[in-house]
C-alpha positions, 0 to 999 in steps of 0.5 A: 765827615771823618777820615781815618788814615791807617798807619803809614810807613815810609813806602815810596808809592812809586817803587813800593820800597822803603825810602833810604835814610834815617828818621828824617827821610822816613818821617818826610815820606810818611808825611807825604804819604798822608798828604796824598791820602788827605788830598785824594779824599778832599781833606788837608792837614788842617782837618787832622784832629788826632795823630798816633806816632809809633817809633822803633826808638824814642831816641828818634822822637826829636828828629821825627817831631822837627819834620812832623811840625813842619806839616802842622805850623799852626794849631797842631792836632792832639798826638800820642807817641809811643816806642814799639818793639818792631814796626812793619818792614823794620821801619823807624816810624809809622803814623796814623791819623783821624781827620774831620770836616 
């Protein structure tokens, strides 16, 4: 009854390329990737209990958080956010999460 979603980066699943744009576009793609995984497994954002957000630069936190919050309009899960030196493919954001039914 638990789903562990490993770190998602802003890869477009149709092209396998990083989405163009900045932190807003990249966060949206990450969250849409998470949404697709949740739906395929029979879960939803309401089932997420914990997220870890990795950012290449903490100055992007507010913009990332604005997009992130739209996916959790009520009762957002516990979250940790960290700045890291480098993310895969030099993306701006990576998010992992845990969902429970």
